[in-house]
VOLUM-307183 format. One record per residue: x, y, z of N, C-alpha, C in turn. Coordinates in steps of 0.1 Angstrom, whole numbers, padded with zeros to 4 digits, always signed. Example, Ala and Ser with C-alpha at 12.3 -4.5 7.8 and 13.67 -1.06 7.14 Angstrom:
BEGIN
+0132-0057+0078+0123-0045+0078+0132-0033+0078 +0128-0022+0071+0137-0011+0071+0129+0000+0079 
This chain:
BEGIN
-0353-0169+0663-0353-0181+0670-0368-0187+0674 -0376-0177+0677-0390-0183+0681-0397-0190+0669 -0394-0185+0656-0398-0190+0644-0394-0205+0643 -0379-0207+0645-0374-0220+0643-0380-0229+0653 -0381-0225+0665-0388-0233+0677-0401-0238+0671 -0410-0229+0666-0421-0230+0660-0423-0242+0649 -0414-0241+0641-0413-0250+0629-0410-0263+0635 -0399-0264+0643-0396-0277+0648-0407-0284+0656 -0415-0277+0665-0426-0283+0670-0436-0288+0661 -0438-0282+0650-0447-0286+0640-0442-0299+0632 -0429-0298+0630-0423-0311+0623-0425-0323+0632 -0422-0322+0646-0423-0332+0655-0438-0338+0655 -0447-0328+0654-0462-0332+0656-0466-0339+0643 -0459-0336+0631-0462-0341+0619-0458-0355+0619 -0445-0357+0623-0439-0370+0625-0445-0380+0633 -0451-0375+0645-0459-0383+0655-0472-0388+0648 -0478-0377+0642-0490-0381+0636-0488-0392+0624 -0479-0389+0617-0475-0399+0605-0474-0414+0611 -0467-0414+0623-0464-0428+0631-0477-0435+0634 -0486-0426+0640-0496-0431+0646-0505-0436+0634 -0505-0429+0623-0515-0432+0611-0509-0446+0606 -0496-0447+0604-0489-0460+0599-0492-0471+0608 -0492-0469+0621-0496-0481+0632-0511-0485+0628 -0519-0476+0628-0533-0479+0625-0536-0487+0612 -0528-0481+0602-0531-0487+0588-0524-0503+0589 -0514-0503+0595-0508-0517+0597-0517-0526+0604 -0524-0522+0614-0534-0531+0621-0546-0534+0611 -0549-0521+0605-0562-0523+0595-0559-0533+0583 -0546-0532+0578-0543-0540+0565-0536-0554+0567 -0536-0556+0582-0527-0568+0587-0515-0569+0580 -0506-0559+0581-0493-0558+0575-0483-0568+0582 -0485-0570+0595-0476-0578+0604-0480-0592+0599 -0491-0595+0599-0494-0611+0594-0490-0612+0581 -0492-0605+0570-0488-0606+0558-0472-0607+0556 -0465-0599+0564-0450-0598+0564-0446-0613+0570 -0452-0618+0582-0448-0630+0588-0449-0642+0577 -0462-0641+0570-0464-0653+0560-0454-0652+0550 -0451-0639+0544-0440-0638+0534-0428-0643+0538 -0423-0640+0550-0410-0646+0556-0411-0661+0557 -0422-0665+0560-0423-0682+0561-0422-0688+0548 -0426-0681+0539-0425-0687+0525-0413-0687+0520 -0405-0676+0522-0391-0673+0518-0383-0684+0525 -0384-0687+0539-0377-0696+0546-0380-0710+0541 -0392-0712+0537-0394-0726+0532-0389-0728+0517 -0389-0717+0509-0382-0719+0497-0367-0719+0498 -0361-0714+0508-0347-0714+0509-0344-0727+0515 -0352-0734+0524-0348-0747+0528-0350-0756+0518 -0358-0756+0510-0359-0766+0498-0346-0765+0490 -0345-0751+0486-0332-0750+0478-0319-0754+0484 -0320-0753+0498-0308-0757+0506-0306-0774+0505 -0317-0780+0506-0317-0795+0506-0314-0799+0492 -0319-0792+0482-0315-0798+0468-0299-0792+0466 -0295-0783+0471-0280-0780+0470-0271-0790+0476 -0277-0798+0488-0269-0806+0496-0268-0818+0489 -0276-0823+0479-0277-0835+0472-0269-0834+0459 -0262-0822+0456-0255-0821+0442-0240-0824+0445 -0233-0828+0433-0220-0832+0433-0212-0820+0438 -0215-0808+0432-0209-0796+0437-0206-0795+0451 -0217-0797+0459-0216-0797+0473-0206-0805+0480 -0209-0818+0475-0201-0829+0480-0185-0826+0479 -0183-0821+0465-0168-0817+0463-0163-0806+0471 -0173-0798+0473-0171-0786+0482-0167-0790+0496 -0175-0798+0500-0174-0804+0515-0162-0812+0516 -0156-0819+0506-0144-0828+0508-0132-0818+0506 -0133-0806+0505-0122-0797+0504-0117-0795+0518 -0104-0790+0518-0100-0785+0532-0107-0772+0536 -0110-0769+0548-0116-0757+0553-0112-0745+0547 -0098-0742+0546-0093-0729+0541-0096-0729+0526 -0096-0740+0519-0097-0740+0505-0112-0738+0501 -0122-0744+0510-0136-0744+0510-0139-0728+0510 -0133-0720+0520-0137-0707+0522-0132-0699+0511 -0122-0702+0504-0116-0692+0494-0125-0697+0483 -0130-0709+0480-0138-0712+0470-0152-0705+0471 -0157-0705+0481-0171-0698+0485-0169-0683+0483 -0158-0676+0487-0157-0664+0485-0154-0659+0471 -0147-0666+0463-0145-0665+0449-0159-0665+0441 -0165-0675+0444-0178-0677+0439-0188-0665+0441 -0186-0661+0454-0196-0648+0458-0193-0636+0451 -0178-0636+0448-0173-0622+0442-0177-0623+0427 -0176-0635+0420-0181-0636+0406-0196-0635+0404 -0202-0640+0414-0216-0638+0413-0220-0621+0416 -0215-0614+0423-0217-0601+0425-0213-0593+0413 -0202-0596+0406-0198-0590+0395-0206-0593+0382 -0212-0605+0381-0220-0607+0372-0234-0601+0374 -0239-0599+0387-0250-0591+0390-0250-0577+0386 -0237-0570+0389-0236-0557+0386-0235-0555+0370 -0230-0565+0363-0228-0562+0348-0241-0567+0344 -0250-0575+0348-0263-0577+0343-0272-0565+0344 -0271-0558+0356-0281-0547+0359-0275-0534+0349 -0263-0534+0349-0256-0523+0337-0264-0525+0323 -0260-0539+0319-0266-0540+0305-0281-0540+0305 -0289-0541+0315-0304-0541+0316-0307-0525+0315 -0300-0517+0323-0301-0503+0323-0299-0498+0308 -0288-0501+0302-0284-0496+0290-0294-0500+0279 -0299-0512+0280-0310-0518+0269-0323-0510+0271 -0327-0507+0284-0340-0499+0287-0338-0485+0282 -0326-0477+0285-0324-0465+0280-0324-0464+0263 -0317-0473+0257-0318-0473+0242-0332-0475+0237 -0338-0484+0244-0353-0487+0240-0361-0475+0242 -0357-0467+0252-0368-0455+0255-0364-0445+0246 -0352-0442+0242-0348-0432+0233-0352-0435+0219 -0351-0448+0214-0356-0451+0202-0371-0449+0199 -0377-0450+0211-0392-0449+0210-0394-0435+0208 -0387-0426+0214-0389-0411+0212-0387-0406+0200 -0376-0410+0191-0374-0404+0179-0366-0392+0178 -0360-0387+0168-0352-0375+0166-0361-0362+0172 -0356-0351+0180-0362-0341+0182-0365-0331+0169 -0374-0325+0168-0378-0316+0157-0369-0305+0158 -0364-0298+0145-0356-0287+0145-0363-0276+0137 -0362-0264+0141-0369-0253+0133-0359-0246+0123 -0363-0246+0112-0355-0241+0100-0362-0232+0090 -0356-0225+0082-0362-0218+0072-0359-0224+0057 -0370-0223+0050-0368-0231+0036-0372-0221+0025 -0369-0226+0012-0372-0219+0000-0375-0229-0010 -0382-0227-0019-0387-0234-0032-0375-0231-0042 -0368-0241-0045-0356-0236-0055-0363-0234-0069 -0358-0224-0076-0365-0221-0090-0353-0215-0099 -0354-0215-0111-0343-0209-0120-0345-0196-0121 -0334-0189-0124-0332-0175-0125-0323-0171-0137 -0326-0159-0142-0316-0154-0153-0302-0152-0148 -0293-0158-0154-0278-0157-0150-0271-0153-0162 -0262-0143-0159-0253-0136-0169-0240-0142-0167 -0235-0152-0174-0221-0155-0174-0211-0146-0176 -0201-0144-0166-0191-0132-0168-0178-0136-0162 -0168-0129-0164-0157-0129-0157-0154-0119-0149 -0149-0120-0135-0148-0109-0127-0135-0107-0123 -0130-0095-0121-0116-0094-0115-0115-0078-0110 -0104-0077-0104-0101-0064-0097-0088-0058-0106 -0089-0045-0107-0078-0038-0114-0074-0026-0108 -0066-0020-0116-0060-0006-0110-0062+0002-0123 -0066+0016-0119-0068+0027-0131-0054+0032-0133 -0051+0034-0146-0039+0039-0150-0042+0051-0162 -0034+0061-0160-0037+0072-0169-0034+0070-0184 -0041+0074-0195-0038+0073-0208-0024+0077-0211 -0021+0088-0206-0006+0093-0206-0004+0099-0191 +0007+0095-0185+0011+0102-0174+0025+0103-0169 +0030+0115-0165+0044+0116-0163+0047+0125-0152 +0058+0123-0145+0061+0131-0134+0073+0141-0140 +0069+0154-0143+0080+0163-0150+0091+0168-0142 +0102+0171-0149+0113+0177-0142+0121+0182-0153 +0131+0191-0150+0138+0197-0160+0152+0191-0160 +0160+0193-0174+0171+0187-0176+0182+0196-0170 +0181+0209-0167+0192+0217-0161+0187+0226-0149 +0195+0231-0142+0192+0237-0129+0190+0252-0133 +0183+0258-0123+0182+0273-0126+0172+0278-0115 +0169+0291-0116+0161+0297-0107+0148+0299-0113 +0136+0296-0105+0123+0298-0112+0118+0313-0111 +0113+0317-0122+0109+0331-0123+0093+0333-0125 +0086+0321-0130+0074+0322-0133+0067+0308-0134 +0055+0306-0127+0047+0296-0127+0034+0300-0132 +0032+0299-0145+0018+0304-0150+0006+0295-0149 +0007+0284-0142-0002+0275-0142-0006+0274-0127 -0018+0268-0124-0026+0266-0110-0027+0251-0108 -0028+0246-0096-0029+0231-0094-0044+0226-0099 -0042+0214-0105-0057+0209-0110-0060+0216-0124 -0053+0224-0130-0055+0230-0143-0053+0221-0155 -0062+0222-0165-0062+0214-0177-0054+0223-0185 -0044+0216-0193-0034+0225-0202-0033+0216-0215 -0030+0222-0226-0028+0219-0237-0013+0214-0242 -0010+0206-0250+0005+0203-0255+0010+0216-0259 +0023+0218-0253+0031+0230-0256+0029+0241-0248 +0019+0241-0238+0016+0252-0227+0028+0252-0218 +0033+0266-0215+0041+0268-0206+0038+0264-0191 +0046+0256-0185+0043+0253-0172+0052+0259-0160 +0064+0258-0163+0075+0267-0154+0085+0272-0162 +0088+0286-0159+0099+0293-0166+0111+0296-0157 +0122+0291-0160+0134+0295-0154+0140+0308-0157 +0150+0312-0149+0158+0324-0154+0166+0322-0166 +0165+0328-0179+0173+0326-0189+0177+0339-0195 +0179+0349-0187+0183+0363-0192+0197+0362-0198 +0207+0355-0191+0221+0355-0195+0221+0344-0209 +0213+0334-0209+0214+0326-0219+0207+0330-0232 +0198+0341-0230+0190+0348-0242+0202+0358-0247 +0209+0365-0238+0220+0373-0241+0230+0367-0250 +0234+0355-0245+0245+0347-0250+0238+0345-0266 +0226+0340-0267+0221+0336-0279+0221+0349-0290 +0218+0360-0285+0220+0372-0295+0234+0375-0299 +0243+0372-0290+0257+0374-0294+0262+0364-0304 +0257+0351-0301+0260+0341-0312+0252+0344-0326 +0241+0349-0325+0234+0351-0336+0242+0362-0344 +0246+0372-0337+0255+0383-0345+0267+0377-0351 +0274+0369-0344+0286+0364-0348+0283+0354-0362 +0271+0347-0361+0267+0339-0370+0264+0346-0383 +0257+0358-0381+0253+0367-0392+0266+0372-0400 +0275+0375-0391+0289+0381-0397+0295+0371-0405 +0296+0358-0399+0302+0348-0407+0296+0344-0419 +0284+0345-0421+0274+0344-0432+0278+0353-0443 +0278+0366-0438+0284+0378-0446+0296+0375-0454 +0305+0372-0444+0320+0369-0448+0319+0358-0459 +0313+0346-0458+0313+0337-0465+0306+0339-0479 +0298+0350-0479+0291+0352-0492+0300+0361-0499 +0308+0370-0492+0318+0377-0500+0328+0372-0506 +0333+0360-0497+0344+0351-0502+0338+0343-0516 +0325+0340-0516+0320+0335-0527+0321+0342-0540 +0318+0354-0538+0318+0365-0549+0332+0367-0554 +0344+0367-0543+0357+0369-0548+0363+0358-0553 +0357+0345-0550+0363+0334-0556+0360+0333-0570 +0348+0339-0574+0342+0338-0586+0351+0346-0596 +0359+0356-0592+0367+0363-0599+0380+0359-0597 +0383+0348-0591+0396+0342-0589+0405+0352-0580 +0400+0360-0571+0405+0371-0560+0410+0364-0549 +0405+0353-0545+0409+0344-0534+0411+0331-0538 +0417+0323-0528+0420+0308-0532+0408+0300-0525 +0405+0288-0530+0395+0279-0525+0397+0277-0511 +0409+0276-0506+0411+0274-0493+0406+0285-0484 +0406+0296-0487+0401+0307-0479+0387+0308-0480 +0380+0303-0491+0364+0302-0492+0360+0290-0483 +0367+0280-0485+0363+0267-0475+0364+0270-0461 +0373+0280-0457+0374+0282-0444+0364+0291-0436 +0361+0303-0447+0349+0310-0443+0337+0303-0442 +0333+0292-0451+0323+0285-0452+0321+0276-0438 +0331+0270-0435+0331+0261-0423+0329+0270-0411 +0334+0281-0410+0332+0290-0398+0318+0295-0398 +0311+0299-0409+0296+0303-0409+0288+0291-0404 +0290+0278-0409+0285+0267-0403+0285+0265-0389 +0297+0268-0384+0300+0265-0369+0293+0276-0361 +0293+0287-0365+0286+0298-0358+0270+0296-0357 +0265+0291-0368+0250+0287-0370+0248+0276-0360 +0257+0265-0360+0256+0255-0349+0255+0258-0336 +0264+0269-0331+0265+0274-0318+0251+0281-0317 +0246+0288-0325+0233+0295-0324+0223+0285-0320 +0221+0274-0328+0210+0263-0327+0212+0257-0312 +0224+0255-0307+0227+0250-0293+0223+0259-0283 +0224+0272-0285+0220+0282-0276+0205+0282-0275 +0200+0279-0286+0184+0281-0288+0178+0268-0280 +0185+0257-0281+0181+0245-0274+0183+0248-0259 +0193+0254-0255+0196+0256-0240+0185+0266-0235 +0183+0277-0243+0172+0285-0239+0157+0278-0237 +0156+0270-0247+0143+0262-0246+0142+0255-0235 +0153+0249-0229+0154+0239-0217+0149+0247-0205 +0151+0259-0205+0148+0269-0194+0132+0271-0192 +0124+0266-0203+0108+0267-0204+0105+0254-0204 +0099+0249-0191+0091+0237-0191+0078+0237-0198 +0077+0230-0208+0061+0230-0214+0056+0216-0212 +0044+0216-0215+0035+0203-0215+0039+0195-0227 +0043+0183-0224+0045+0174-0236+0033+0168-0242 +0022+0168-0236+0009+0164-0241-0002+0170-0233 -0015+0169-0238-0025+0175-0231-0029+0166-0219 -0034+0174-0208-0038+0167-0196-0041+0176-0185 -0042+0170-0173-0044+0178-0159-0033+0178-0153 -0029+0190-0147-0016+0191-0139-0021+0188-0123 -0011+0183-0117-0014+0179-0103-0013+0191-0095 -0009+0189-0082-0006+0198-0073+0008+0206-0076 +0007+0219-0077+0019+0227-0080+0023+0232-0066 +0036+0227-0063+0042+0232-0051+0057+0241-0054 +0057+0243-0068+0069+0251-0070+0065+0268-0070 +0074+0275-0065+0071+0290-0064+0082+0299-0070 +0079+0310-0074+0089+0319-0081+0101+0321-0070 +0113+0321-0076+0124+0323-0065+0131+0312-0062 +0124+0299-0064+0128+0287-0059+0141+0281-0067 +0150+0278-0064+0161+0271-0072+0158+0256-0073 +0159+0250-0086+0157+0237-0088+0168+0231-0095 +0171+0218-0092+0182+0210-0097+0177+0199-0109 +0188+0196-0118+0181+0187-0129+0177+0173-0122 +0165+0169-0128+0159+0156-0122+0149+0158-0111 +0149+0171-0105+0140+0173-0094+0124+0169-0099 +0116+0162-0092+0103+0160-0096+0095+0174-0092 +0089+0181-0103+0084+0192-0101+0068+0192-0099 +0061+0185-0110+0047+0183-0108+0044+0171-0117 +0031+0167-0117+0026+0155-0125+0015+0160-0135 +0016+0154-0146+0008+0157-0157+0000+0144-0161 -0014+0143-0160-0022+0131-0163-0031+0134-0175 -0033+0124-0185-0044+0125-0193-0053+0116-0190 -0067+0123-0186-0079+0115-0178-0088+0109-0188 -0089+0115-0200-0098+0111-0210-0091+0108-0225 -0092+0096-0227-0097+0083-0221-0087+0079-0209 -0090+0067-0205-0082+0062-0194-0082+0046-0194 -0069+0041-0188-0069+0026-0189-0072+0020-0174 -0076+0007-0177-0077-0001-0164-0069-0014-0168 -0060-0017-0159-0052-0030-0159-0056-0039-0149 -0059-0052-0154-0064-0062-0145-0059-0076-0149 -0061-0086-0140-0054-0100-0143-0065-0110-0143 -0066-0121-0152-0073-0130-0153-0066-0144-0151 -0072-0155-0147-0064-0167-0148-0062-0173-0161 -0051-0182-0161-0047-0186-0175-0059-0195-0182 -0066-0200-0172-0078-0210-0178-0088-0202-0186 -0088-0189-0184-0098-0181-0192-0091-0174-0203 -0080-0179-0208-0071-0174-0221-0081-0173-0233 -0089-0185-0234-0096-0185-0247-0108-0176-0246 -0113-0172-0235-0125-0165-0235-0124-0150-0234 -0109-0144-0236-0105-0131-0237-0101-0128-0250 -0107-0116-0255-0103-0112-0268-0103-0096-0269 -0094-0090-0277-0093-0076-0278-0107-0073-0286 -0113-0061-0279-0125-0057-0285-0138-0060-0277 -0134-0069-0265-0146-0072-0258-0152-0061-0248 -0163-0062-0245-0169-0051-0236-0165-0053-0223 -0162-0044-0215-0161-0046-0200-0168-0036-0194 -0174-0038-0181-0180-0030-0173-0173-0029-0160 -0170-0015-0157-0162-0013-0145-0169-0004-0135 -0167-0006-0122-0173+0000-0111-0162+0004-0101 -0163+0014-0094-0153+0018-0084-0160+0021-0071 -0152+0021-0060-0158+0023-0047-0162+0038-0046 -0154+0046-0053-0157+0060-0051-0171+0064-0057 -0176+0057-0069-0189+0058-0076-0196+0046-0075 -0202+0043-0064-0208+0029-0062-0222+0028-0072 -0229+0039-0074-0239+0039-0083-0238+0039-0097 -0224+0042-0101-0221+0045-0117-0214+0032-0122 -0216+0029-0135-0209+0019-0141-0202+0024-0154 -0190+0022-0156-0183+0029-0168-0182+0015-0178 -0185+0018-0190-0182+0008-0200-0168+0011-0210 -0163+0000-0213-0151+0002-0222-0147-0011-0229 -0136-0011-0235-0134-0024-0244-0120-0027-0241 -0116-0040-0243-0103-0045-0242-0095-0040-0253 -0083-0035-0249-0074-0029-0259-0061-0038-0262 -0058-0045-0252-0044-0054-0253-0046-0065-0242 -0041-0077-0247-0039-0088-0238-0023-0092-0239 -0018-0093-0226-0003-0096-0226+0000-0109-0234 +0010-0110-0241+0014-0122-0249+0021-0132-0240 +0024-0131-0226+0029-0140-0217+0021-0141-0203 +0022-0152-0199+0016-0155-0186+0026-0154-0174 +0023-0146-0164+0029-0145-0152+0033-0157-0144 +0047-0162-0145+0051-0174-0140+0049-0176-0125 +0048-0164-0119+0046-0165-0104+0031-0167-0101 +0021-0159-0107+0007-0161-0104-0001-0169-0113 +0004-0173-0124-0001-0178-0136-0013-0173-0140 -0013-0157-0141-0024-0150-0146-0019-0143-0158 -0028-0139-0166-0026-0129-0179-0029-0115-0175 -0022-0106-0179-0026-0092-0175-0034-0087-0189 -0044-0078-0186-0053-0073-0196-0056-0059-0194 -0055-0052-0206-0055-0039-0206-0070-0034-0211 -0077-0026-0204-0090-0021-0211-0090-0006-0211 -0096+0001-0221-0097+0015-0222-0110+0018-0219 -0114+0030-0212-0125+0036-0208-0127+0051-0213 -0140+0055-0219-0142+0068-0219-0145+0075-0206 -0137+0086-0205-0139+0093-0189-0143+0107-0194 -0154+0110-0200-0155+0126-0203-0157+0134-0191 -0161+0129-0181-0163+0136-0168-0152+0137-0160 -0143+0129-0163-0129+0128-0156-0132+0125-0142 -0142+0115-0140-0144+0111-0126-0134+0100-0121 -0129+0092-0130-0121+0082-0126-0107+0087-0126 -0098+0084-0115-0086+0090-0115-0075+0078-0114 -0063+0081-0118-0054+0071-0119-0050+0067-0104 -0049+0054-0104-0045+0047-0090-0057+0042-0083 -0069+0043-0087-0081+0041-0082-0083+0024-0082 -0089+0018-0073-0093+0005-0073-0104+0003-0082 -0106-0007-0090-0118-0010-0099-0122-0024-0099 -0135-0027-0100-0140-0038-0103-0145-0041-0117 -0139-0050-0123-0141-0054-0137-0150-0066-0140 -0160-0064-0149-0169-0076-0152-0168-0077-0167 -0165-0090-0173-0167-0092-0187-0180-0102-0190 -0189-0097-0199-0200-0106-0200-0196-0115-0212 -0199-0128-0210-0196-0139-0219-0210-0146-0224 -0213-0142-0236-0224-0147-0241-0237-0142-0236 -0249-0150-0240-0262-0147-0236-0265-0150-0223 -0275-0145-0218-0280-0151-0203-0285-0164-0203 -0284-0172-0193-0289-0186-0192-0296-0187-0180 -0305-0197-0179-0313-0201-0167-0306-0210-0159 -0305-0206-0146-0298-0218-0136-0305-0217-0124 -0304-0228-0117-0312-0230-0103-0303-0223-0094 -0307-0214-0086-0300-0206-0076-0304-0207-0061 -0294-0208-0052-0298-0208-0039-0289-0198-0030 -0293-0194-0019-0285-0186-0011-0272-0195-0006 -0260-0186-0006-0249-0195-0002-0249-0200+0012 -0258-0196+0019-0258-0201+0034-0264-0214+0033 -0272-0217+0022-0280-0230+0021-0269-0243+0019 -0258-0238+0014-0247-0249+0009-0238-0252+0022 -0236-0265+0025-0227-0269+0034-0215-0274+0026 -0203-0267+0028-0191-0274+0020-0182-0280+0029 -0179-0292+0024-0172-0303+0030-0158-0308+0022 -0150-0314+0029-0138-0319+0020-0144-0330+0010 -0154-0336+0013-0159-0347+0004-0171-0344-0003 -0172-0331-0004-0183-0325-0014-0193-0316-0007 -0200-0309-0015-0210-0300-0011-0223-0305-0011 -0232-0303+0001-0245-0308+0003-0254-0297+0007 -0267-0301+0006-0280-0293+0010-0288-0301+0016 -0298-0298+0025-0309-0306+0030-0322-0299+0025 -0329-0310+0020-0343-0307+0015-0353-0313+0023 -0364-0306+0023-0376-0310+0032-0384-0319+0026 -0383-0332+0030-0391-0342+0024-0403-0347+0029 -0414-0347+0023-0428-0353+0030-0427-0366+0036 -0432-0367+0047-0432-0383+0054-0445-0390+0050 -0454-0382+0045-0469-0389+0043-0477-0390+0056 -0472-0383+0067-0480-0381+0079-0483-0366+0082 -0492-0366+0092-0497-0352+0095-0491-0349+0110 -0488-0336+0111-0484-0331+0123-0496-0328+0133 -0493-0322+0144-0504-0319+0154-0514-0308+0149 -0509-0300+0140-0518-0289+0133-0525-0295+0122 -0522-0309+0116-0529-0313+0106-0521-0310+0091 -0509-0303+0093-0500-0303+0081-0493-0313+0077 -0488-0314+0064-0481-0325+0061-0467-0325+0069 -0463-0337+0075-0451-0335+0082-0439-0337+0073 -0428-0331+0076-0416-0330+0068-0404-0334+0076 -0395-0341+0069-0381-0345+0075-0372-0341+0066 -0359-0342+0072-0348-0335+0064-0340-0348+0059 -0336-0344+0045-0329-0354+0037-0317-0346+0031 -0305-0354+0035-0292-0347+0028-0289-0353+0015 -0286-0343+0006-0282-0346-0008-0270-0340-0011 -0261-0346-0021-0250-0340-0026-0253-0330-0038 -0247-0319-0039-0250-0311-0049-0236-0306-0057 -0238-0302-0069-0226-0297-0076-0229-0281-0080 -0219-0274-0073-0220-0259-0074-0214-0253-0084 -0220-0242-0089-0214-0234-0102-0208-0222-0097 -0206-0210-0105-0203-0198-0101-0211-0191-0091 -0206-0180-0085-0214-0174-0074-0216-0160-0080 -0227-0152-0074-0228-0138-0078-0235-0132-0065 -0229-0122-0059-0235-0118-0047-0237-0127-0036 -0249-0129-0030-0253-0138-0020-0258-0153-0027 -0258-0154-0041-0264-0164-0047-0252-0175-0051 -0256-0187-0052-0247-0198-0059-0256-0206-0069 -0249-0209-0080-0255-0217-0089-0255-0232-0087 -0267-0238-0087-0266-0253-0085-0268-0259-0099 -0256-0267-0102-0256-0274-0114-0262-0289-0114 -0262-0296-0104-0266-0309-0104-0268-0313-0089 -0278-0323-0087-0282-0326-0072-0295-0322-0068 -0302-0313-0073-0315-0309-0067-0324-0304-0080 -0336-0310-0081-0345-0307-0091-0353-0292-0088 -0358-0287-0099-0366-0274-0098-0379-0278-0090 -0382-0269-0080-0395-0272-0073-0391-0279-0060 -0380-0283-0057-0376-0289-0044-0377-0278-0033 -0381-0281-0022-0380-0273-0009-0367-0277-0003 -0358-0265-0002-0345-0267+0003-0344-0258+0016 -0336-0263+0026-0334-0256+0040-0325-0246+0037 -0327-0233+0041-0317-0223+0038-0310-0219+0050 -0315-0221+0063-0307-0217+0074-0311-0228+0086 -0303-0230+0095-0305-0241+0105-0300-0254+0102 -0294-0258+0090-0290-0270+0086-0279-0276+0094 -0273-0266+0101-0261-0274+0109-0266-0283+0121 -0279-0282+0125-0282-0290+0135-0289-0303+0129 -0288-0305+0117-0298-0315+0111-0290-0326+0108 -0297-0338+0105-0292-0351+0099-0304-0358+0094 -0300-0368+0085-0312-0375+0079-0324-0380+0089 -0335-0377+0084-0346-0380+0093-0351-0372+0103 -0343-0360+0104-0348-0352+0115-0361-0345+0111 -0372-0344+0120-0384-0338+0120-0382-0323+0118 -0389-0314+0109-0388-0302+0106-0399-0294+0111 -0396-0282+0116-0406-0271+0118-0402-0258+0109 -0411-0255+0101-0407-0245+0092-0412-0233+0097 -0402-0223+0098-0403-0209+0102-0397-0200+0091 -0403-0194+0082-0398-0186+0072-0399-0169+0074 -0402-0165+0087-0404-0152+0090-0389-0145+0088 -0379-0151+0089-0366-0145+0087-0359-0154+0077 -0354-0148+0066-0347-0156+0054-0333-0150+0052 -0324-0160+0049-0311-0155+0047-0310-0144+0035 -0298-0137+0034-0297-0128+0022-0294-0135+0010 -0304-0130-0001-0303-0139-0014-0305-0128-0024 -0294-0119-0024-0295-0107-0035-0284-0111-0044 -0286-0110-0059-0276-0110-0069-0265-0100-0069 -0270-0087-0063-0262-0076-0063-0263-0070-0050 -0258-0076-0039-0260-0068-0025-0253-0056-0025 -0257-0046-0016-0252-0035-0013-0249-0033+0001 -0238-0028+0004-0233-0028+0020-0242-0017+0029 -0244-0022+0039-0254-0012+0048-0246-0002+0054 -0251+0011+0053-0245+0022+0058-0248+0024+0073 
């Protein structure tokens, strides 16, 4: 409270001192006499204007009106005069503001730039595909039975004909032996009948019956051999066995999926390309494949087949390529990036993709154009100029510029969203946008 009282007293003293100073200066500068003189001049000017006004026709017409009509007319004139004054002040204010802003010019913008230059560019087609085994199958049996032996292990490489799973075939083997004995007896009887027929001891009918019986018994033996063979699941081709989850003593039914067998070397990659590239695709073309599993490795192969029809839903053509896979790194079902080189390398002007602004009416870039003046540091002053460009293919962070910019031009690479034609530029190239033809993800 004491502090507030103290501040209050000081403010009062300051105001009194200021009032005394104003009165002294008013006397010293003769402000009162000057104000009276100015007022007299205003009164004289107003009197002369009043006299002139009373001699005009408008005044006479106004005085000839009824009192109420006269007051309404004066009021309306005053309102219109006030509105006109307000409108004039606003127009003056707008004019002065525009004049002031136009005199200031556009504010400078800080951007990064680079000089556009040609670089080696390999024309190619890119696609994504799926890895497929050269031969692959889910193995199962035709008949049911009890597993007695599984001579393989998960992930084992096997050859065609190797035994994979053996079912219980004891009763079938015994039946096979019985049928073989009966077949041998029928064959002996048929041979004896042949000898007797030669000396006319039996009729042809008896010989024919024994011959048919011998053939029937032999057919039964072959049928039983096929049945016994079905109790042994063997590899139809060479490859690698998948996860084996079958155990001895387990009972399986016909058609049960028991294990997978895949041939990994060579291996196929299936991918699709647009129908517009149909003329550029040929059997025997070299392809380069990369996978996410082996980012630093590239696998080379050749196109082995091109589908003879175009998919009516996607308008794409299916293509098959074969790769050598001696280390068996690539596995069926993997996602693959496929590149097909087209012809020799060419030189194209390239820019970071961030330098190009894509619009419905076209693609544009900003170039740093010299103004012919100097900035405060004595360097050549630059301003932004927007130009239309025709872009080509992209690779990594880069895009090819086919038309619109000449070699050696200084192009704005970042900060162009705040630019328009004529904007002064401040160049700061400490940080540049990504411009790698083969970017790698950061870990």
